[in-house]
C-alpha positions as CSV (number, residue, x, y, z in Angstrom):
1,M,9.0,6.5,25.9
2,E,8.7,9.4,28.1
3,N,4.8,10.4,28.1
4,F,3.6,7.2,30.2
5,G,0.1,8.8,30.3
6,V,0.0,8.3,26.6
7,L,1.4,5.1,26.6
8,H,-1.1,4.0,29.0
9,A,-4.2,5.5,27.3
10,V,-3.0,3.7,23.7
11,H,-2.7,0.4,25.9
12,L,-6.0,1.0,27.4
13,K,-7.2,1.3,23.6
14,A,-5.5,-1.8,22.6
15,I,-7.0,-3.7,25.7
16,A,-10.5,-3.1,24.4
17,A,-9.7,-3.5,21.1
18,A,-8.6,-7.0,22.1
19,E,-11.7,-7.7,23.9
20,A,-14.0,-6.5,21.1
21,Q,-11.8,-8.6,18.4
22,T,-12.3,-11.9,20.4
23,R,-16.2,-11.4,19.9
24,L,-15.4,-10.5,16.5
25,A,-13.7,-13.3,15.7
26,E,-17.1,-15.7,16.5
27,A,-19.2,-13.5,14.2
28,T,-20.6,-15.3,11.2
29,A,-19.4,-14.4,7.3
30,E,-23.5,-13.3,6.8
31,S,-23.2,-10.8,9.7
32,K,-19.8,-9.1,9.2
33,N,-20.9,-8.7,5.5
34,A,-24.1,-6.9,6.2
35,L,-22.4,-4.6,8.8
36,L,-19.8,-3.6,5.7
37,L,-22.9,-2.6,3.4
38,A,-24.3,-0.4,6.4
39,I,-21.0,1.1,6.6
40,A,-20.7,1.7,2.8
41,D,-24.2,3.1,2.7
42,A,-23.5,5.5,5.9
43,L,-20.2,6.8,3.8
44,V,-22.4,7.6,1.3
45,E,-25.2,9.0,3.1
46,R,-22.6,11.4,4.7
47,A,-20.4,12.0,2.1
48,G,-20.5,15.5,2.3
49,E,-19.9,15.7,6.0
50,I,-16.7,13.8,5.6
51,E,-16.0,16.1,2.5
52,S,-16.3,19.0,4.2
53,A,-13.8,18.0,7.1
54,N,-11.5,17.5,4.2
55,A,-11.8,20.8,2.8
56,Q,-10.5,21.9,6.1
57,D,-7.4,19.7,5.8
58,M,-6.8,20.4,2.4
59,E,-6.8,24.1,3.1
60,A,-4.4,23.8,6.3
61,S,-2.2,21.7,4.0
62,R,-1.9,23.9,1.3
63,Q,-1.4,26.9,3.5
64,A,1.4,24.8,5.0
65,G,3.2,24.4,1.7
66,M,2.4,20.7,0.7
67,D,3.6,19.2,-2.5
68,A,1.0,18.4,-5.2
69,G,1.5,14.7,-4.7
70,K,0.8,14.5,-1.2
71,L,-2.6,17.0,-1.9
72,D,-3.7,14.5,-4.2
73,R,-3.4,11.7,-1.7
74,L,-5.3,13.7,1.1
75,L,-7.9,15.1,-1.1
76,F,-11.1,12.9,0.1
77,D,-14.4,14.3,-1.5
78,A,-17.3,13.4,-1.8
79,P,-16.8,11.2,-5.4
80,R,-13.8,9.5,-3.6
81,V,-15.5,8.9,-0.6
82,K,-18.2,7.2,-2.5
83,A,-15.5,5.4,-4.6
84,A,-14.3,4.3,-1.1
85,A,-17.3,2.7,-0.2
86,E,-17.7,1.0,-3.3
87,G,-15.0,-0.7,-2.3
88,V,-16.0,-1.7,1.2
89,R,-19.3,-3.0,-0.7
90,H,-16.7,-5.0,-2.8
91,V,-14.9,-6.7,0.3
92,A,-18.0,-7.9,1.6
93,T,-18.6,-10.0,-1.7
94,L,-15.4,-11.5,-1.0
95,P,-15.2,-15.0,0.4
96,D,-14.2,-14.8,4.4
97,P,-10.9,-16.6,4.8
98,I,-11.8,-17.2,8.5
99,G,-11.8,-20.6,8.8
100,Q,-10.4,-21.6,5.8
101,I,-8.9,-25.2,6.1
102,E,-5.1,-25.0,4.6
103,R,-4.3,-28.3,4.9
104,G,-5.3,-31.5,6.9
105,Y,-4.4,-35.1,7.7
106,T,-4.8,-37.9,10.1
107,L,-1.5,-39.1,12.3
108,P,-0.9,-42.5,12.5
109,N,-1.8,-42.6,16.3
110,G,-5.7,-41.3,14.9
111,I,-5.4,-37.8,15.7
112,R,-7.1,-35.5,13.0
113,L,-4.7,-32.1,12.5
114,Q,-6.3,-29.3,10.7
115,Q,-4.0,-26.2,9.7
116,T,-7.0,-23.2,9.6
117,R,-6.9,-19.5,9.0
118,V,-7.8,-17.2,11.8
119,P,-7.2,-13.4,12.5
120,I,-4.0,-11.7,13.6
121,G,-5.7,-10.1,16.3
122,V,-5.0,-6.4,16.9
123,I,-3.6,-4.4,13.5
124,G,-1.7,-1.0,14.0
125,M,-1.5,1.4,11.2
126,I,0.6,4.2,10.7
127,Y,0.2,6.1,8.0
128,E,-0.1,10.2,6.5
129,A,-2.1,12.2,4.4
130,R,-4.1,9.3,3.2
131,P,-7.7,9.3,4.1
132,N,-9.1,6.2,2.0
133,V,-6.7,4.2,4.0
134,T,-8.9,4.7,7.0
135,V,-12.3,3.3,5.1
136,D,-9.7,0.7,3.4
137,V,-8.3,-1.0,6.3
138,A,-11.5,-0.7,8.4
139,S,-13.3,-2.8,6.0
140,L,-10.6,-5.4,5.5
141,C,-10.0,-5.7,9.3
142,L,-14.0,-6.4,9.9
143,K,-13.9,-9.0,7.2
144,S,-11.2,-10.7,8.3
145,G,-11.7,-10.6,12.2
146,N,-9.3,-8.2,13.2
147,A,-9.8,-5.2,15.3
148,A,-7.9,-1.8,14.0
149,I,-5.7,1.1,15.8
150,L,-4.8,3.9,13.4
151,R,-2.6,6.6,13.4
152,G,-3.7,8.7,10.2
153,G,-1.2,11.9,10.8
154,H,-1.9,15.6,11.8
155,A,-2.6,16.5,7.7
156,A,-5.5,14.3,7.9
157,E,-6.9,14.6,11.5
158,R,-10.2,16.4,10.6
159,T,-11.1,13.8,7.7
160,N,-10.0,10.5,9.6
161,A,-12.2,11.8,12.5
162,A,-15.4,12.5,10.3
163,T,-14.7,8.8,8.7
164,L,-14.2,7.0,12.0
165,R,-17.2,8.7,13.7
166,V,-19.1,7.4,10.9
167,I,-17.8,4.0,10.7
168,G,-18.1,3.8,15.0
169,E,-21.9,4.8,14.9
170,V,-22.7,1.9,12.6
171,L,-20.6,-0.4,14.6
172,A,-22.7,0.4,17.6
173,E,-26.2,0.3,15.8
174,R,-25.6,-3.3,14.6
175,G,-24.6,-4.4,17.9
176,F,-20.7,-4.7,17.5
177,D,-18.3,-2.8,19.9
178,A,-16.7,0.6,18.6
179,A,-13.4,-0.2,19.9
180,L,-13.1,-2.2,16.9
181,V,-11.8,0.7,15.0
182,Q,-10.2,3.5,17.1
183,S,-7.6,6.1,16.1
184,V,-4.7,7.5,18.5
185,D,-4.7,10.5,16.2
186,E,-5.5,12.6,19.4
187,Y,-2.3,12.2,20.8
188,G,-0.2,13.3,17.8
189,R,3.2,11.5,17.1
190,D,3.1,10.9,20.9
191,G,0.2,8.5,19.7
192,A,2.6,6.8,17.1
193,A,5.4,6.4,19.2
194,A,3.0,4.4,22.1
195,M,2.0,2.1,18.9
196,M,5.5,1.5,18.5
197,E,5.9,0.5,22.0
198,S,3.2,-1.5,22.3
199,R,4.4,-5.1,22.1
200,G,1.9,-7.4,23.8
201,Y,-1.2,-5.2,23.1
202,I,-0.6,-4.4,19.4
203,D,0.0,-7.9,17.2
204,V,1.5,-6.3,14.2
205,L,2.0,-2.9,13.1
206,V,1.7,-1.7,9.3
207,P,3.5,1.8,8.2
208,R,2.2,3.4,5.1
209,G,3.7,6.3,3.6
210,G,6.9,7.6,2.5
211,K,10.5,6.1,2.8
212,G,11.2,8.3,5.8
213,L,8.0,7.3,7.9
214,I,8.4,3.3,6.9
215,Q,12.2,3.3,8.1
216,A,11.3,5.1,11.6
217,V,8.9,2.9,12.2
218,V,11.0,-0.1,11.2
219,S,13.9,0.9,13.1
220,K,12.0,2.0,16.5
221,S,9.3,-0.4,16.7
222,K,9.4,-3.2,19.4
223,V,5.7,-4.4,17.9
224,P,6.6,-6.7,14.5
225,V,6.0,-4.8,11.4
226,I,5.3,-5.3,8.0
227,E,7.3,-3.2,5.6
228,T,4.8,-1.2,2.8
229,G,4.3,1.4,0.3
230,A,7.8,3.1,-0.7
231,G,8.1,2.7,-4.3
232,N,11.1,3.6,-6.3
233,V,9.5,1.7,-9.2
234,H,11.4,1.2,-12.7
235,I,10.1,0.7,-16.4
236,Y,13.0,-1.3,-18.3
237,M,12.5,-0.8,-22.1
238,D,14.2,-3.6,-23.7
239,A,16.1,-3.8,-27.2
240,T,13.3,-6.0,-28.4
241,G,10.6,-3.6,-26.7
242,D,7.7,-2.3,-29.0
243,A,7.7,1.8,-28.9
244,A,3.9,1.9,-29.7
245,K,3.3,0.0,-26.4
246,A,5.9,1.5,-24.4
247,L,5.1,5.2,-24.7
248,P,1.5,5.2,-23.2
249,I,2.5,2.6,-20.4
250,I,5.4,4.8,-19.5
251,L,3.2,7.8,-19.8
252,N,0.3,6.0,-17.9
253,A,2.8,4.9,-15.2
254,K,4.3,8.0,-14.2
255,T,1.5,10.7,-14.7
256,Q,-1.6,9.2,-14.1
257,R,-1.4,9.7,-10.4
258,V,2.2,10.8,-9.2
259,G,1.9,11.0,-5.4
260,V,1.3,7.1,-5.5
261,C,3.8,4.3,-4.5
262,N,3.1,2.4,-7.9
263,A,3.9,5.5,-10.0
264,A,7.3,4.8,-12.3
265,E,10.3,6.7,-11.0
266,K,13.1,5.4,-13.4
267,L,13.2,4.6,-16.8
268,L,16.0,2.4,-17.9
269,V,16.4,1.9,-21.9
270,H,18.7,-0.5,-23.6
271,S,21.6,1.3,-25.8
272,A,20.6,-0.6,-28.9
273,V,17.5,1.5,-29.2
274,A,18.0,4.4,-27.0
275,A,18.8,7.0,-30.0
276,E,15.3,6.5,-31.5
277,F,13.6,5.8,-28.4
278,L,14.5,8.6,-26.0
279,P,13.3,11.6,-27.9
280,Q,10.2,9.6,-28.1
281,A,9.7,9.2,-24.7
282,A,11.0,12.4,-23.7
283,R,8.7,14.2,-25.9
284,V,5.6,12.7,-24.7
285,L,6.7,12.9,-21.0
286,A,7.6,16.6,-21.8
287,E,4.0,17.3,-22.8
288,K,2.9,16.5,-19.1
289,G,5.4,18.6,-17.3
290,V,7.7,15.8,-16.5
291,E,11.3,17.0,-15.4
292,L,13.7,14.3,-16.5
293,H,17.0,13.6,-14.5
294,A,19.2,12.3,-17.2
295,D,22.6,10.2,-17.0
296,E,25.0,11.2,-19.4
297,R,24.5,9.1,-22.6
298,A,20.5,9.8,-22.3
299,Y,21.2,13.4,-21.7
300,A,23.9,13.8,-24.9
301,I,20.4,11.9,-26.8
302,I,17.6,14.0,-25.3
303,D,19.2,17.2,-25.5
304,A,20.1,16.9,-29.2
305,A,16.7,16.3,-29.8
306,G,15.9,20.0,-28.9
307,I,12.4,19.2,-27.5
308,E,10.2,22.2,-26.5
309,G,9.3,23.0,-22.9
310,L,11.3,19.8,-21.6
311,T,13.2,20.2,-18.3
312,L,16.6,18.3,-18.7
313,V,19.0,18.3,-16.0
314,P,22.0,15.6,-15.1
315,A,21.1,13.0,-12.9
316,T,23.5,12.5,-9.6
317,E,24.0,9.3,-8.1
318,D,21.3,10.4,-5.2
319,D,18.7,10.1,-8.2
320,W,18.9,6.5,-8.5
321,D,17.5,5.9,-5.3
322,T,14.8,8.8,-4.7
323,E,11.1,8.2,-4.8
324,Y,10.0,11.8,-6.3
325,L,6.3,11.3,-5.8
326,A,6.2,14.3,-8.4
327,L,6.7,15.1,-12.2
328,T,10.0,14.5,-12.0
329,M,11.5,10.5,-13.6
330,G,15.4,9.6,-13.8
331,V,16.6,8.4,-17.1
332,K,19.5,5.8,-17.9
333,V,20.7,4.0,-20.8
334,V,22.0,0.5,-20.1
335,D,23.9,-1.9,-22.7
336,S,22.1,-4.9,-21.7
337,L,19.3,-6.7,-20.0
338,D,22.1,-7.7,-17.2
339,E,22.9,-4.4,-16.6
340,A,19.1,-3.4,-16.3
341,I,18.4,-6.1,-13.8
342,D,21.6,-5.4,-11.7
343,H,20.7,-1.8,-11.8
344,I,17.3,-2.1,-10.5
345,N,18.0,-5.0,-7.9
346,A,20.3,-2.5,-6.2
347,H,18.3,0.5,-6.4
348,S,14.6,-0.6,-6.1
349,T,12.7,-0.4,-2.9
350,G,11.4,-3.9,-3.9
351,H,8.0,-2.7,-4.9
352,T,7.0,-2.8,-8.6
353,E,9.3,-3.0,-11.7
354,S,7.9,-3.0,-15.2
355,I,9.8,-4.8,-18.7
356,I,8.7,-3.6,-22.5
357,A,9.7,-6.3,-24.2
358,E,8.9,-8.7,-27.0
359,D,11.8,-11.7,-26.7
360,Y,10.4,-14.1,-24.7
361,S,13.8,-15.0,-23.2
362,A,14.4,-11.3,-21.7
363,V,10.8,-11.6,-20.1
364,E,11.5,-14.9,-18.5
365,A,15.1,-13.3,-17.2
366,F,13.3,-10.3,-15.8
367,T,10.3,-11.6,-14.4
368,K,12.8,-14.5,-12.3
369,R,15.7,-12.2,-11.6
370,I,14.1,-9.0,-10.8
371,D,13.9,-9.2,-6.8
372,S,10.4,-6.9,-6.3
373,A,7.1,-8.3,-4.9
374,V,5.6,-7.2,-8.4
375,V,6.6,-7.6,-12.1
376,M,4.8,-6.4,-14.7
377,V,5.4,-7.3,-18.4
378,N,4.5,-4.8,-21.1
379,A,1.7,-3.3,-18.8
380,S,1.8,-0.2,-16.7
381,T,3.2,-0.2,-12.9
382,R,-0.2,1.8,-11.5
383,F,-1.9,-1.7,-11.7
384,T,-0.3,-2.9,-8.4
385,D,-3.1,-2.1,-6.4
386,G,-5.2,-4.3,-4.0
387,G,-8.5,-3.1,-5.7
388,V,-7.3,-4.1,-9.5
389,F,-5.7,-7.2,-8.1
390,G,-9.6,-8.3,-6.9
391,F,-9.0,-7.7,-3.2
392,G,-11.6,-4.7,-3.0
393,A,-9.2,-3.0,-0.8
394,E,-5.6,-3.3,0.3
395,L,-4.1,-2.7,3.7
396,G,-0.8,-1.7,2.0
397,I,1.5,-3.4,-0.6
398,S,4.1,-5.4,1.6
399,T,7.8,-5.0,0.2
400,Q,9.3,-7.4,2.6
401,K,9.3,-11.2,2.1
402,M,7.9,-12.2,5.1
403,H,4.3,-13.6,5.9
404,A,3.1,-11.3,2.7
405,R,4.8,-9.7,0.1
406,G,2.8,-7.4,-2.4
407,P,-0.9,-6.3,-2.5
408,M,-2.4,-7.2,1.1
409,G,-5.9,-8.2,1.1
410,L,-7.9,-10.4,3.5
411,T,-5.8,-14.0,3.3
412,E,-2.9,-11.7,4.1
413,M,-4.6,-10.2,7.4
414,T,-4.8,-13.2,8.8
415,T,-2.7,-16.3,10.2
416,T,-3.4,-19.8,11.0
417,K,-3.6,-22.0,13.8
418,W,-3.4,-26.1,14.1
419,V,-6.5,-27.8,15.8
420,G,-5.6,-31.3,16.6
421,Y,-9.1,-33.6,17.2
422,G,-8.0,-36.7,19.3
423,M,-10.0,-39.7,21.3
424,G,-8.1,-39.7,24.6
425,Q,-4.4,-40.2,22.6
426,V,-1.4,-39.4,24.9
427,R,2.0,-39.5,23.6
428,A,4.8,-42.3,24.8
């Protein structure tokens, strides 16, 4: 890294975070829960302060031409701040994973072994235009005994600074070290680069954002990385699917919030039901302003239906690998369940897929063979969320296969250590 001054500054932050974390690791669940409840109260009390900072970020981003999906993620007004505070309160009610015994047994020589859950240490987060992540990560890290170093991106810099100011003041008031939750936003992109160079200072790095951000961190980081976020999400309408279930599921998955990673981006429809079902699906999506990128067969069926107000364009090969994060959806006709599964596994980012089917054997094949972190059956992909799964909040949604997969809550933010209790034994 060329900017050694920034690298040194980030290393100093990480050293302070590690020192603070060793003390946090000794804190009782009761004291950590009380801290979280105090943070939640402070966020609600000062929601207007955070909203004001967010309004400045929102205006600057609009002026810069940020698209609607990203603006939706960036919005952190008073209602969203209060919702985030409720998430913090929920985290306080969850069981503390630290000290949980995963397994234990006694060796023939009398040594008693226990594998217990412990914090990871210093967790780095690099994310963009997602100020709610600041609150989620802080609450989850504090409850699980970890320290956090954050790079929240230029677009949300004022919002994140206001939020961290509130959290830092509560930490100090409660006798905890404010170094437990820090930001490197003041260093801009150099701060993110320094985090990626901080092996030995930061224990794990979690990027959360678009495909470009995630791949940049994965390819450049010397710190171990947990991949999260990118969601080229599919819904497959099987030949046995119920249209009455499918239409509201597709509409919800695509349009409830377009700029999130669990929003559906592709619709695959079995050829046996395509002629009847595709015009219905296209009609309800058109009413919400969704543009359809259709393969040749889907295009012919939808075009023949003459749906008023629908924007329909031919799909290209690039469409199948694109996470739109917009009111756009790719549509493809497939001739079999096998073809649907093969297409999804070839083009998915491994986030979430859903099948609409009444046939048990089709459901079983889909759930067993789809290689993604979450598979839904007759349900919206929007349910892939740490809060919905009962985690209170989430560090992110891991799309990799090591350590953690799917929504990452408290347990996924821990590792384990072995403790052996002996009485003087030595190995022969």
